[in-house]
Every structure is written in C-alpha cells, then in structure tokens.
All heavy atoms as a GROMACS GRO file, in nm:
protein
  601
    1MET      N    1  -2.303  11.479  20.689
    1MET     CA    2  -2.425  11.474  20.611
    1MET      C    3  -2.427  11.344  20.532
    1MET      O    4  -2.328  11.305  20.472
    1MET     CB    5  -2.429  11.593  20.514
    1MET     CG    6  -2.554  11.596  20.432
    1MET     SD    7  -2.571  11.754  20.350
    1MET     CE    8  -2.568  11.703  20.182
    2SER      N    9  -2.537  11.276  20.533
    2SER     CA   10  -2.548  11.153  20.456
    2SER      C   11  -2.658  11.167  20.352
    2SER      O   12  -2.755  11.239  20.371
    2SER     CB   13  -2.578  11.035  20.548
    2SER     OG   14  -2.703  11.052  20.609
    3ILE      N   15  -2.639  11.100  20.243
    3ILE     CA   16  -2.736  11.103  20.134
    3ILE      C   17  -2.794  10.963  20.121
    3ILE      O   18  -2.720  10.864  20.112
    3ILE     CB   19  -2.671  11.146  20.002
    3ILE    CG1   20  -2.619  11.288  20.014
    3ILE    CG2   21  -2.770  11.134  19.887
    3ILE    CD1   22  -2.541  11.336  19.894
    4HIS      N   23  -2.923  10.954  20.122
    4HIS     CA   24  -2.991  10.826  20.106
    4HIS      C   25  -3.040  10.815  19.963
    4HIS      O   26  -3.106  10.904  19.912
    4HIS     CB   27  -3.109  10.816  20.203
    4HIS     CG   28  -3.188  10.690  20.186
    4HIS    ND1   29  -3.143  10.569  20.234
    4HIS    CD2   30  -3.306  10.666  20.127
    4HIS    CE1   31  -3.231  10.476  20.206
    4HIS    NE2   32  -3.332  10.531  20.140
    5SER      N   33  -3.006  10.709  19.896
    5SER     CA   34  -3.056  10.689  19.760
    5SER      C   35  -3.102  10.545  19.745
    5SER      O   36  -3.043  10.452  19.802
    5SER     CB   37  -2.948  10.722  19.657
    5SER     OG   38  -2.840  10.635  19.668
    6LYS      N   39  -3.208  10.529  19.672
    6LYS     CA   40  -3.265  10.396  19.648
    6LYS      C   41  -3.342  10.400  19.517
    6LYS      O   42  -3.396  10.504  19.479
    6LYS     CB   43  -3.357  10.358  19.763
    6LYS     CG   44  -3.412  10.217  19.750
    6LYS     CD   45  -3.486  10.175  19.873
    6LYS     CE   46  -3.552  10.044  19.842
    6LYS     NZ   47  -3.541   9.946  19.944
    7GLY      N   48  -3.348  10.290  19.448
    7GLY     CA   49  -3.427  10.281  19.327
    7GLY      C   50  -3.556  10.206  19.353
    7GLY      O   51  -3.560  10.115  19.435
    8TYR      N   52  -3.661  10.245  19.286
    8TYR     CA   53  -3.790  10.180  19.302
    8TYR      C   54  -3.843  10.136  19.166
    8TYR      O   55  -3.833  10.210  19.069
    8TYR     CB   56  -3.891  10.276  19.366
    8TYR     CG   57  -3.853  10.317  19.506
    8TYR    CD1   58  -3.778  10.431  19.528
    8TYR    CD2   59  -3.891  10.240  19.614
    8TYR    CE1   60  -3.743  10.468  19.656
    8TYR    CE2   61  -3.857  10.275  19.743
    8TYR     CZ   62  -3.782  10.391  19.764
    8TYR     OH   63  -3.748  10.426  19.891
    9GLY      N   64  -3.900  10.019  19.159
    9GLY     CA   65  -3.961   9.971  19.036
    9GLY      C   66  -3.863   9.893  18.951
    9GLY      O   67  -3.759   9.848  18.997
   10LYS      N   68  -3.898   9.881  18.823
   10LYS     CA   69  -3.815   9.806  18.728
   10LYS      C   70  -3.792   9.889  18.603
   10LYS      O   71  -3.882   9.954  18.553
   10LYS     CB   72  -3.882   9.674  18.693
   10LYS     CG   73  -3.892   9.581  18.812
   10LYS     CD   74  -3.938   9.444  18.768
   10LYS     CE   75  -3.948   9.357  18.889
   10LYS     NZ   76  -3.859   9.245  18.887
   11ALA      N   77  -3.670   9.882  18.553
   11ALA     CA   78  -3.635   9.953  18.430
   11ALA      C   79  -3.694   9.881  18.309
   11ALA      O   80  -3.725   9.942  18.208
   11ALA     CB   81  -3.484   9.965  18.416
   12ASP      N   82  -3.705   9.752  18.319
   12ASP     CA   83  -3.773   9.670  18.218
   12ASP      C   84  -3.827   9.547  18.291
   12ASP      O   85  -3.829   9.544  18.413
   12ASP     CB   86  -3.682   9.634  18.100
   12ASP     CG   87  -3.558   9.556  18.140
   12ASP    OD1   88  -3.566   9.472  18.233
   12ASP    OD2   89  -3.452   9.577  18.081
   13VAL      N   90  -3.870   9.448  18.221
   13VAL     CA   91  -3.936   9.333  18.282
   13VAL      C   92  -3.848   9.266  18.389
   13VAL      O   93  -3.898   9.222  18.492
   13VAL     CB   94  -3.978   9.232  18.174
   13VAL    CG1   95  -4.037   9.107  18.235
   13VAL    CG2   96  -4.076   9.296  18.077
   14GLN      N   97  -3.718   9.259  18.364
   14GLN     CA   98  -3.632   9.184  18.457
   14GLN      C   99  -3.528   9.270  18.529
   14GLN      O  100  -3.461   9.221  18.618
   14GLN     CB  101  -3.562   9.072  18.381
   14GLN     CG  102  -3.660   8.974  18.322
   14GLN     CD  103  -3.591   8.848  18.273
   14GLN    OE1  104  -3.475   8.825  18.301
   14GLN    NE2  105  -3.663   8.767  18.201
   15GLN      N  106  -3.513   9.394  18.493
   15GLN     CA  107  -3.406   9.478  18.548
   15GLN      C  108  -3.460   9.573  18.656
   15GLN      O  109  -3.531   9.666  18.626
   15GLN     CB  110  -3.342   9.561  18.436
   15GLN     CG  111  -3.231   9.652  18.482
   15GLN     CD  112  -3.109   9.577  18.529
   15GLN    OE1  113  -3.076   9.472  18.475
   15GLN    NE2  114  -3.043   9.628  18.629
   16PRO      N  115  -3.425   9.549  18.785
   16PRO     CA  116  -3.470   9.641  18.889
   16PRO      C  117  -3.397   9.775  18.879
   16PRO      O  118  -3.284   9.782  18.831
   16PRO     CB  119  -3.433   9.569  19.019
   16PRO     CG  120  -3.325   9.475  18.982
   16PRO     CD  121  -3.346   9.438  18.838
   17ILE      N  122  -3.462   9.881  18.922
   17ILE     CA  123  -3.401  10.015  18.921
   17ILE      C  124  -3.314  10.030  19.045
   17ILE      O  125  -3.357   9.997  19.156
   17ILE     CB  126  -3.510  10.123  18.916
   17ILE    CG1  127  -3.587  10.114  18.785
   17ILE    CG2  128  -3.448  10.262  18.934
   17ILE    CD1  129  -3.707  10.205  18.777
   18THR      N  130  -3.193  10.077  19.026
   18THR     CA  131  -3.100  10.107  19.135
   18THR      C  132  -3.061  10.253  19.126
   18THR      O  133  -3.093  10.319  19.026
   18THR     CB  134  -2.973  10.020  19.125
   18THR    OG1  135  -2.896  10.065  19.012
   18THR    CG2  136  -3.005   9.872  19.110
   19PRO      N  137  -2.993  10.308  19.225
   19PRO     CA  138  -2.946  10.447  19.213
   19PRO      C  139  -2.852  10.470  19.095
   19PRO      O  140  -2.834  10.582  19.050
   19PRO     CB  141  -2.873  10.471  19.346
   19PRO     CG  142  -2.940  10.378  19.441
   19PRO     CD  143  -2.971  10.254  19.359
   20GLN      N  144  -2.793  10.363  19.039
   20GLN     CA  145  -2.702  10.376  18.924
   20GLN      C  146  -2.772  10.354  18.790
   20GLN      O  147  -2.709  10.367  18.685
   20GLN     CB  148  -2.586  10.277  18.937
   20GLN     CG  149  -2.489  10.309  19.049
   20GLN     CD  150  -2.545  10.276  19.186
   20GLN    OE1  151  -2.619  10.179  19.202
   20GLN    NE2  152  -2.509  10.356  19.285
   21THR      N  153  -2.900  10.324  18.790
   21THR     CA  154  -2.972  10.299  18.665
   21THR      C  155  -2.974  10.425  18.578
   21THR      O  156  -3.007  10.533  18.626
   21THR     CB  157  -3.117  10.253  18.692
   21THR    OG1  158  -3.114  10.135  18.772
   21THR    CG2  159  -3.192  10.225  18.563
   22GLN      N  160  -2.936  10.411  18.453
   22GLN     CA  161  -2.939  10.523  18.359
   22GLN      C  162  -3.066  10.514  18.276
   22GLN      O  163  -3.102  10.407  18.229
   22GLN     CB  164  -2.817  10.521  18.267
   22GLN     CG  165  -2.687  10.544  18.340
   22GLN     CD  166  -2.568  10.545  18.245
   22GLN    OE1  167  -2.580  10.519  18.126
   22GLN    NE2  168  -2.453  10.575  18.299
   23PHE      N  169  -3.131  10.628  18.258
   23PHE     CA  170  -3.252  10.634  18.178
   23PHE      C  171  -3.229  10.720  18.055
   23PHE      O  172  -3.170  10.828  18.065
   23PHE     CB  173  -3.368  10.695  18.258
   23PHE     CG  174  -3.417  10.608  18.368
   23PHE    CD1  175  -3.367  10.621  18.496
   23PHE    CD2  176  -3.512  10.510  18.344
   23PHE    CE1  177  -3.411  10.540  18.598
   23PHE    CE2  178  -3.558  10.428  18.446
   23PHE     CZ  179  -3.507  10.444  18.573
   24PRO      N  180  -3.272  10.677  17.937
   24PRO     CA  181  -3.261  10.763  17.818
   24PRO      C  182  -3.358  10.880  17.830
   24PRO      O  183  -3.473  10.863  17.870
   24PRO     CB  184  -3.299  10.671  17.702
   24PRO     CG  185  -3.380  10.562  17.764
   24PRO     CD  186  -3.333  10.548  17.906
   25ILE      N  187  -3.310  11.000  17.800
   25ILE     CA  188  -3.398  11.115  17.807
   25ILE      C  189  -3.422  11.176  17.669
   25ILE      O  190  -3.476  11.284  17.657
   25ILE     CB  191  -3.349  11.220  17.907
   25ILE    CG1  192  -3.205  11.260  17.881
   25ILE    CG2  193  -3.366  11.171  18.049
   25ILE    CD1  194  -3.153  11.367  17.972
   26ALA      N  195  -3.378  11.105  17.567
   26ALA     CA  196  -3.409  11.137  17.428
   26ALA      C  197  -3.369  11.279  17.389
   26ALA      O  198  -3.274  11.333  17.440
   26ALA     CB  199  -3.556  11.109  17.400
   27SER      N  200  -3.443  11.338  17.299
   27SER     CA  201  -3.407  11.467  17.242
   27SER      C  202  -3.427  11.584  17.337
   27SER      O  203  -3.379  11.694  17.310
   27SER     CB  204  -3.488  11.492  17.115
   27SER     OG  205  -3.450  11.399  17.016
   28LEU      N  206  -3.494  11.564  17.446
   28LEU     CA  207  -3.517  11.672  17.542
   28LEU      C  208  -3.385  11.732  17.590
   28LEU      O  209  -3.373  11.853  17.609
   28LEU     CB  210  -3.598  11.620  17.661
   28LEU     CG  211  -3.627  11.720  17.771
   28LEU    CD1  212  -3.714  11.833  17.718
   28LEU    CD2  213  -3.696  11.652  17.886
   29SER      N  214  -3.285  11.649  17.608
   29SER     CA  215  -3.158  11.698  17.662
   29SER      C  216  -3.077  11.779  17.562
   29SER      O  217  -2.988  11.854  17.601
   29SER     CB  218  -3.074  11.581  17.712
   29SER     OG  219  -3.041  11.497  17.605
   30LYS      N  220  -3.106  11.766  17.434
   30LYS     CA  221  -3.025  11.836  17.332
   30LYS      C  222  -3.031  11.988  17.347
   30LYS      O  223  -2.930  12.056  17.339
   30LYS     CB  224  -3.068  11.794  17.193
   30LYS     CG  225  -3.033  11.651  17.163
   30LYS     CD  226  -3.083  11.608  17.028
   30LYS     CE  227  -3.059  11.460  17.008
   30LYS     NZ  228  -3.121  11.411  16.888
   31SER      N  229  -3.150  12.042  17.371
   31SER     CA  230  -3.160  12.187  17.384
   31SER      C  231  -3.091  12.236  17.511
   31SER      O  232  -3.025  12.340  17.511
   31SER     CB  233  -3.306  12.232  17.381
   31SER     OG  234  -3.381  12.168  17.482
   32PHE      N  235  -3.102  12.161  17.620
   32PHE     CA  236  -3.033  12.199  17.744
   32PHE      C  237  -2.882  12.192  17.726
   32PHE      O  238  -2.809  12.279  17.776
   32PHE     CB  239  -3.076  12.109  17.860
   32PHE     CG  240  -3.219  12.129  17.900
   32PHE    CD1  241  -3.314  12.034  17.871
   32PHE    CD2  242  -3.259  12.245  17.966
   32PHE    CE1  243  -3.446  12.052  17.909
   32PHE    CE2  244  -3.391  12.263  18.004
   32PHE     CZ  245  -3.485  12.166  17.974
   33THR      N  246  -2.835  12.090  17.657
   33THR     CA  247  -2.692  12.074  17.632
   33THR      C  248  -2.640  12.191  17.549
   33THR      O  249  -2.535  12.249  17.579
   33THR     CB  250  -2.663  11.942  17.559
   33THR    OG1  251  -2.711  11.834  17.638
   33THR    CG2  252  -2.516  11.925  17.530
   34ALA      N  253  -2.712  12.229  17.444
   34ALA     CA  254  -2.670  12.339  17.357
   34ALA      C  255  -2.667  12.471  17.434
   34ALA      O  256  -2.572  12.549  17.422
   34ALA     CB  257  -2.764  12.350  17.238
   35ILE      N  258  -2.770  12.498  17.514
   35ILE     CA  259  -2.775  12.623  17.591
   35ILE      C  260  -2.659  12.628  17.691
   35ILE      O  261  -2.590  12.729  17.703
   35ILE     CB  262  -2.910  12.638  17.664
   35ILE    CG1  263  -3.020  12.666  17.561
   35ILE    CG2  264  -2.904  12.748  17.769
   35ILE    CD1  265  -3.161  12.656  17.617
   36ALA      N  266  -2.638  12.518  17.763
   36ALA     CA  267  -2.530  12.515  17.862
   36ALA      C  268  -2.394  12.536  17.796
   36ALA      O  269  -2.310  12.611  17.846
   36ALA     CB  270  -2.533  12.383  17.938
   37ALA      N  271  -2.372  12.471  17.682
   37ALA     CA  272  -2.244  12.485  17.612
   37ALA      C  273  -2.223  12.628  17.565
   37ALA      O  274  -2.115  12.684  17.580
   37ALA     CB  275  -2.238  12.388  17.494
   38LEU      N  276  -2.327  12.689  17.509
   38LEU     CA  277  -2.312  12.826  17.460
   38LEU      C  278  -2.298  12.926  17.574
   38LEU      O  279  -2.230  13.029  17.559
   38LEU     CB  280  -2.429  12.863  17.368
   38LEU     CG  281  -2.426  12.786  17.235
   38LEU    CD1  282  -2.550  12.818  17.152
   38LEU    CD2  283  -2.299  12.817  17.157
   39GLN      N  284  -2.356  12.899  17.690
   39GLN     CA  285  -2.334  12.985  17.806
   39GLN      C  286  -2.189  12.977  17.852
   39GLN      O  287  -2.130  13.078  17.891
   39GLN     CB  288  -2.428  12.947  17.921
   39GLN     CG  289  -2.571  12.992  17.896
   39GLN     CD  290  -2.666  12.948  18.006
   39GLN    OE1  291  -2.642  12.846  18.073
   39GLN    NE2  292  -2.772  13.023  18.025
   40LEU      N  293  -2.130  12.858  17.845
   40LEU     CA  294  -1.988  12.845  17.878
   40LEU      C  295  -1.900  12.918  17.778
   40LEU      O  296  -1.799  12.977  17.815
   40LEU     CB  297  -1.949  12.697  17.887
   40LEU     CG  298  -2.006  12.620  18.006
   40LEU    CD1  299  -1.979  12.471  17.989
   40LEU    CD2  300  -1.947  12.671  18.136
   41VAL      N  301  -1.939  12.916  17.650
   41VAL     CA  302  -1.866  12.991  17.547
   41VAL      C  303  -1.874  13.141  17.578
   41VAL      O  304  -1.773  13.210  17.578
   41VAL     CB  305  -1.921  12.961  17.406
   41VAL    CG1  306  -1.863  13.057  17.303
   41VAL    CG2  307  -1.891  12.816  17.367
   42GLU      N  308  -1.996  13.191  17.606
   42GLU     CA  309  -2.014  13.333  17.637
   42GLU      C  310  -1.934  13.375  17.760
   42GLU      O  311  -1.883  13.487  17.767
   42GLU     CB  312  -2.162  13.366  17.660
   42GLU     CG  313  -2.243  13.371  17.534
   42GLU     CD  314  -2.390  13.404  17.560
   42GLU    OE1  315  -2.437  13.387  17.674
   42GLU    OE2  316  -2.456  13.447  17.465
   43ALA      N  317  -1.923  13.287  17.858
   43ALA     CA  318  -1.849  13.318  17.981
   43ALA      C  319  -1.698  13.305  17.962
   43ALA      O  320  -1.621  13.335  18.052
   43ALA     CB  321  -1.895  13.226  18.093
   44GLY      N  322  -1.656  13.261  17.842
   44GLY     CA  323  -1.513  13.246  17.814
   44GLY      C  324  -1.450  13.124  17.878
   44GLY      O  325  -1.329  13.114  17.886
   45LYS      N  326  -1.532  13.029  17.923
   45LYS     CA  327  -1.479  12.910  17.990
   45LYS      C  328  -1.439  12.800  17.892
   45LYS      O  329  -1.354  12.718  17.924
   45LYS     CB  330  -1.579  12.858  18.091
   45LYS     CG  331  -1.603  12.960  18.200
   45LYS     CD  332  -1.682  12.904  18.313
   45LYS     CE  333  -1.703  13.015  18.413
   45LYS     NZ  334  -1.682  12.975  18.548
   46ILE      N  335  -1.501  12.797  17.775
   46ILE     CA  336  -1.462  12.703  17.670
   46ILE      C  337  -1.466  12.776  17.537
   46ILE      O  338  -1.530  12.879  17.522
   46ILE     CB  339  -1.551  12.576  17.664
   46ILE    CG1  340  -1.695  12.611  17.628
   46ILE    CG2  341  -1.543  12.497  17.793
   46ILE    CD1  342  -1.783  12.488  17.603
   47ASN      N  343  -1.396  12.721  17.441
   47ASN     CA  344  -1.392  12.777  17.307
   47ASN      C  345  -1.493  12.701  17.221
   47ASN      O  346  -1.504  12.580  17.231
   47ASN     CB  347  -1.250  12.760  17.252
   47ASN     CG  348  -1.230  12.825  17.118
   47ASN    OD1  349  -1.317  12.817  17.031
   47ASN    ND2  350  -1.116  12.888  17.100
   48LEU      N  351  -1.565  12.772  17.136
   48LEU     CA  352  -1.666  12.708  17.051
   48LEU      C  353  -1.605  12.598  16.964
   48LEU      O  354  -1.670  12.498  16.935
   48LEU     CB  355  -1.734  12.814  16.963
   48LEU     CG  356  -1.857  12.770  16.885
   48LEU    CD1  357  -1.965  12.719  16.979
   48LEU    CD2  358  -1.911  12.884  16.802
   49ASP      N  359  -1.479  12.612  16.929
   49ASP     CA  360  -1.413  12.512  16.845
   49ASP      C  361  -1.392  12.379  16.917
   49ASP      O  362  -1.371  12.276  16.854
   49ASP     CB  363  -1.278  12.563  16.795
   49ASP     CG  364  -1.293  12.683  16.703
   49ASP    OD1  365  -1.398  12.693  16.636
   49ASP    OD2  366  -1.202  12.767  16.700
   50VAL      N  367  -1.397  12.377  17.050
   50VAL     CA  368  -1.372  12.253  17.123
   50VAL      C  369  -1.500  12.174  17.148
   50VAL      O  370  -1.498  12.071  17.214
   50VAL     CB  371  -1.298  12.275  17.257
   50VAL    CG1  372  -1.165  12.341  17.234
   50VAL    CG2  373  -1.383  12.351  17.354
   51LEU      N  374  -1.612  12.218  17.094
   51LEU     CA  375  -1.737  12.145  17.115
   51LEU      C  376  -1.740  12.014  17.036
   51LEU      O  377  -1.828  11.933  17.058
   51LEU     CB  378  -1.858  12.231  17.076
   51LEU     CG  379  -1.886  12.349  17.169
   51LEU    CD1  380  -2.008  12.426  17.119
   51LEU    CD2  381  -1.909  12.304  17.311
   52ASP      N  382  -1.644  11.993  16.949
   52ASP     CA  383  -1.641  11.869  16.871
   52ASP      C  384  -1.554  11.763  16.939
   52ASP      O  385  -1.483  11.688  16.874
   52ASP     CB  386  -1.589  11.899  16.730
   52ASP     CG  387  -1.615  11.783  16.635
   52ASP    OD1  388  -1.708  11.704  16.661
   52ASP    OD2  389  -1.542  11.772  16.535
   53VAL      N  390  -1.559  11.760  17.072
   53VAL     CA  391  -1.487  11.658  17.148
   53VAL      C  392  -1.585  11.588  17.242
   53VAL      O  393  -1.693  11.639  17.270
   53VAL     CB  394  -1.370  11.719  17.230
   53VAL    CG1  395  -1.266  11.780  17.137
   53VAL    CG2  396  -1.420  11.820  17.330
   54SER      N  397  -1.546  11.475  17.292
   54SER     CA  398  -1.630  11.400  17.385
   54SER      C  399  -1.640  11.473  17.518
   54SER      O  400  -1.545  11.536  17.564
   54SER     CB  401  -1.571  11.261  17.407
   54SER     OG  402  -1.639  11.195  17.511
   55VAL      N  403  -1.756  11.462  17.582
   55VAL     CA  404  -1.775  11.522  17.715
   55VAL      C  405  -1.679  11.461  17.815
   55VAL      O  406  -1.643  11.523  17.914
   55VAL     CB  407  -1.922  11.506  17.761
   55VAL    CG1  408  -1.954  11.360  17.788
   55VAL    CG2  409  -1.953  11.591  17.882
   56LYS      N  410  -1.630  11.341  17.787
   56LYS     CA  411  -1.537  11.275  17.878
   56LYS      C  412  -1.404  11.349  17.889
   56LYS      O  413  -1.330  11.329  17.985
   56LYS     CB  414  -1.517  11.130  17.837
   56LYS     CG  415  -1.649  11.052  17.851
   56LYS     CD  416  -1.636  10.904  17.841
   56LYS     CE  417  -1.559  10.838  17.946
   56LYS     NZ  418  -1.626  10.804  18.070
   57GLN      N  419  -1.374  11.438  17.794
   57GLN     CA  420  -1.253  11.520  17.806
   57GLN      C  421  -1.266  11.615  17.924
   57GLN      O  422  -1.169  11.645  17.992
   57GLN     CB  423  -1.229  11.599  17.677
   57GLN     CG  424  -1.108  11.691  17.685
   57GLN     CD  425  -1.079  11.760  17.554
   57GLN    OE1  426  -1.096  11.702  17.448
   57GLN    NE2  427  -1.035  11.884  17.561
   58TYR      N  428  -1.387  11.661  17.950
   58TYR     CA  429  -1.412  11.755  18.060
   58TYR      C  430  -1.455  11.683  18.188
   58TYR      O  431  -1.429  11.729  18.298
   58TYR     CB  432  -1.520  11.856  18.020
   58TYR     CG  433  -1.479  11.941  17.904
   58TYR    CD1  434  -1.525  11.913  17.776
   58TYR    CD2  435  -1.392  12.047  17.920
   58TYR    CE1  436  -1.486  11.990  17.668
   58TYR    CE2  437  -1.351  12.125  17.812
   58TYR     CZ  438  -1.399  12.095  17.686
   58TYR     OH  439  -1.360  12.171  17.580
   59LEU      N  440  -1.526  11.571  18.176
   59LEU     CA  441  -1.576  11.494  18.290
   59LEU      C  442  -1.536  11.348  18.272
   59LEU      O  443  -1.614  11.265  18.228
   59LEU     CB  444  -1.729  11.505  18.297
   59LEU     CG  445  -1.787  11.646  18.304
   59LEU    CD1  446  -1.937  11.644  18.281
   59LEU    CD2  447  -1.755  11.709  18.438
   60PRO      N  448  -1.411  11.313  18.306
   60PRO     CA  449  -1.359  11.180  18.277
   60PRO      C  450  -1.439  11.065  18.340
   60PRO      O  451  -1.443  10.956  18.284
   60PRO     CB  452  -1.217  11.182  18.333
   60PRO     CG  453  -1.185  11.325  18.358
   60PRO     CD  454  -1.313  11.400  18.369
   61ASP      N  455  -1.504  11.088  18.451
   61ASP     CA  456  -1.579  10.980  18.517
   61ASP      C  457  -1.724  10.972  18.471
   61ASP      O  458  -1.798  10.885  18.516
   61ASP     CB  459  -1.576  11.000  18.669
   61ASP     CG  460  -1.435  10.987  18.724
   61ASP    OD1  461  -1.356  10.909  18.667
   61ASP    OD2  462  -1.404  11.055  18.823
   62PHE      N  463  -1.764  11.060  18.383
   62PHE     CA  464  -1.902  11.064  18.334
   62PHE      C  465  -1.927  10.943  18.245
   62PHE      O  466  -1.846  10.909  18.160
   62PHE     CB  467  -1.924  11.193  18.254
   62PHE     CG  468  -2.066  11.221  18.220
   62PHE    CD1  469  -2.154  11.269  18.315
   62PHE    CD2  470  -2.113  11.203  18.091
   62PHE    CE1  471  -2.285  11.297  18.284
   62PHE    CE2  472  -2.244  11.230  18.058
   62PHE     CZ  473  -2.331  11.277  18.155
   63THR      N  474  -2.039  10.873  18.267
   63THR     CA  475  -2.071  10.759  18.183
   63THR      C  476  -2.180  10.795  18.084
   63THR      O  477  -2.270  10.871  18.115
   63THR     CB  478  -2.118  10.639  18.267
   63THR    OG1  479  -2.232  10.677  18.342
   63THR    CG2  480  -2.009  10.592  18.360
   64LEU      N  481  -2.167  10.744  17.965
   64LEU     CA  482  -2.259  10.776  17.857
   64LEU      C  483  -2.317  10.649  17.796
   64LEU      O  484  -2.249  10.549  17.782
   64LEU     CB  485  -2.185  10.851  17.745
   64LEU     CG  486  -2.127  10.987  17.779
   64LEU    CD1  487  -2.035  11.032  17.666
   64LEU    CD2  488  -2.237  11.087  17.800
   65ALA      N  489  -2.444  10.659  17.758
   65ALA     CA  490  -2.504  10.552  17.680
   65ALA      C  491  -2.475  10.576  17.532
   65ALA      O  492  -2.475  10.485  17.452
   65ALA     CB  493  -2.654  10.547  17.704
   66ASP      N  494  -2.447  10.701  17.497
   66ASP     CA  495  -2.423  10.740  17.358
   66ASP      C  496  -2.295  10.823  17.354
   66ASP      O  497  -2.278  10.914  17.434
   66ASP     CB  498  -2.542  10.823  17.308
   66ASP     CG  499  -2.540  10.847  17.159
   66ASP    OD1  500  -2.432  10.838  17.097
   66ASP    OD2  501  -2.645  10.877  17.104
   67THR      N  502  -2.206  10.796  17.261
   67THR     CA  503  -2.076  10.864  17.259
   67THR      C  504  -2.068  10.976  17.157
   67THR      O  505  -1.959  11.015  17.116
   67THR     CB  506  -1.964  10.762  17.232
   67THR    OG1  507  -1.992  10.696  17.108
   67THR    CG2  508  -1.953  10.661  17.343
   68GLN      N  509  -2.180  11.031  17.114
   68GLN     CA  510  -2.176  11.141  17.018
   68GLN      C  511  -2.109  11.264  17.078
   68GLN      O  512  -2.116  11.287  17.198
   68GLN     CB  513  -2.318  11.181  16.976
   68GLN     CG  514  -2.388  11.080  16.890
   68GLN     CD  515  -2.527  11.128  16.852
   68GLN    OE1  516  -2.602  11.174  16.936
   68GLN    NE2  517  -2.560  11.116  16.726
   69THR      N  518  -2.045  11.344  16.993
   69THR     CA  519  -1.987  11.469  17.040
   69THR      C  520  -2.095  11.575  17.048
   69THR      O  521  -2.203  11.562  16.991
   69THR     CB  522  -1.876  11.518  16.945
   69THR    OG1  523  -1.934  11.549  16.818
   69THR    CG2  524  -1.766  11.415  16.930
   70ALA      N  525  -2.064  11.685  17.118
   70ALA     CA  526  -2.160  11.795  17.131
   70ALA      C  527  -2.198  11.849  16.994
   70ALA      O  528  -2.314  11.882  16.969
   70ALA     CB  529  -2.102  11.906  17.218
   71ASP      N  530  -2.102  11.857  16.903
   71ASP     CA  531  -2.131  11.909  16.770
   71ASP      C  532  -2.228  11.817  16.695
   71ASP      O  533  -2.320  11.863  16.629
   71ASP     CB  534  -2.000  11.922  16.690
   71ASP     CG  535  -2.021  11.994  16.558
   71ASP    OD1  536  -2.076  12.106  16.560
   71ASP    OD2  537  -1.983  11.937  16.454
   72GLN      N  538  -2.211  11.688  16.707
   72GLN     CA  539  -2.302  11.593  16.642
   72GLN      C  540  -2.442  11.603  16.701
   72GLN      O  541  -2.541  11.595  16.630
   72GLN     CB  542  -2.251  11.450  16.659
   72GLN     CG  543  -2.125  11.420  16.580
   72GLN     CD  544  -2.067  11.286  16.620
   72GLN    OE1  545  -2.062  11.251  16.738
   72GLN    NE2  546  -2.020  11.211  16.522
   73ILE      N  547  -2.451  11.622  16.832
   73ILE     CA  548  -2.582  11.630  16.898
   73ILE      C  549  -2.655  11.757  16.860
   73ILE      O  550  -2.772  11.755  16.828
   73ILE     CB  551  -2.565  11.622  17.050
   73ILE    CG1  552  -2.519  11.481  17.090
   73ILE    CG2  553  -2.694  11.658  17.123
   73ILE    CD1  554  -2.474  11.471  17.233
   74THR      N  555  -2.586  11.871  16.863
   74THR     CA  556  -2.654  11.998  16.838
   74THR      C  557  -2.678  12.025  16.691
   74THR      O  558  -2.757  12.111  16.657
   74THR     CB  559  -2.574  12.116  16.899
   74THR    OG1  560  -2.442  12.114  16.847
   74THR    CG2  561  -2.570  12.105  17.050
   75ASN      N  562  -2.614  11.952  16.601
   75ASN     CA  563  -2.631  11.975  16.458
   75ASN      C  564  -2.702  11.859  16.388
   75ASN      O  565  -2.695  11.846  16.268
   75ASN     CB  566  -2.496  11.999  16.389
   75ASN     CG  567  -2.438  12.132  16.427
   75ASN    OD1  568  -2.509  12.233  16.428
   75ASN    ND2  569  -2.312  12.134  16.462
   76HIS      N  570  -2.772  11.776  16.462
   76HIS     CA  571  -2.831  11.656  16.401
   76HIS      C  572  -2.940  11.689  16.299
   76HIS      O  573  -2.974  11.608  16.215
   76HIS     CB  574  -2.887  11.563  16.508
   76HIS     CG  575  -3.019  11.603  16.563
   76HIS    ND1  576  -3.034  11.705  16.653
   76HIS    CD2  577  -3.141  11.554  16.539
   76HIS    CE1  578  -3.163  11.718  16.681
   76HIS    NE2  579  -3.229  11.628  16.615
   77CYS      N  580  -2.994  11.810  16.302
   77CYS     CA  581  -3.100  11.849  16.208
   77CYS      C  582  -3.049  11.939  16.097
   77CYS      O  583  -3.126  11.999  16.023
   77CYS     CB  584  -3.214  11.920  16.283
   77CYS     SG  585  -3.302  11.811  16.395
   78GLU      N  586  -2.917  11.950  16.087
   78GLU     CA  587  -2.858  12.040  15.988
   78GLU      C  588  -2.900  11.999  15.847
   78GLU      O  589  -2.902  11.883  15.812
   78GLU     CB  590  -2.707  12.032  16.001
   78GLU     CG  591  -2.634  12.147  15.938
   78GLU     CD  592  -2.488  12.142  15.975
   78GLU    OE1  593  -2.456  12.179  16.088
   78GLU    OE2  594  -2.409  12.097  15.889
   79VAL      N  595  -2.932  12.098  15.763
   79VAL     CA  596  -2.976  12.072  15.627
   79VAL      C  597  -2.861  12.085  15.531
   79VAL      O  598  -2.774  12.161  15.542
   79VAL     CB  599  -3.086  12.172  15.587
   79VAL    CG1  600  -3.134  12.142  15.446
   79VAL    CG2  601  -3.199  12.164  15.685
   0.00000   0.00000   0.00000
C-alpha cells in the first residue's frame, strides 16, 4: 500500500505548503486534548498526576510549535 501526499498553495507569501508543513490550530485543539487526556485517565492508561509533563514523553518523535504541558494548556483560563 502506498500513500500519496502533497502540499498545495502557500503557508505565507514565500513559504510553499509541503506534507510536513505545520499549521497552528489555536484554541480549538485544547478541548480535544483535554477530553482525550481524561479518557485515557478513565481507562487507567495514564495517571492524572502525569499530565504536567511534555507530550514528548509519550510521543518522542512528535514535533511541537509550542512546548506547553497538558496542565498549562487545559488550565490557561484558571481564575
């Protein structure tokens, strides 16, 4: 099985889009991240106390534009 991937357009005025181009998805991802993390907690796959670590501990090859921990992301509106 082969996978074909190609980028179309430009990320900005001079940067063409490639299959490796990363796009910021802003705050939309925060709710999905929180739900996924809490589902893993409910399933007993991770401990709630370990959410204050980098995602790279679990996915070493994962690349990030932002290095915030899960706790920082999900609690950014804390009063």
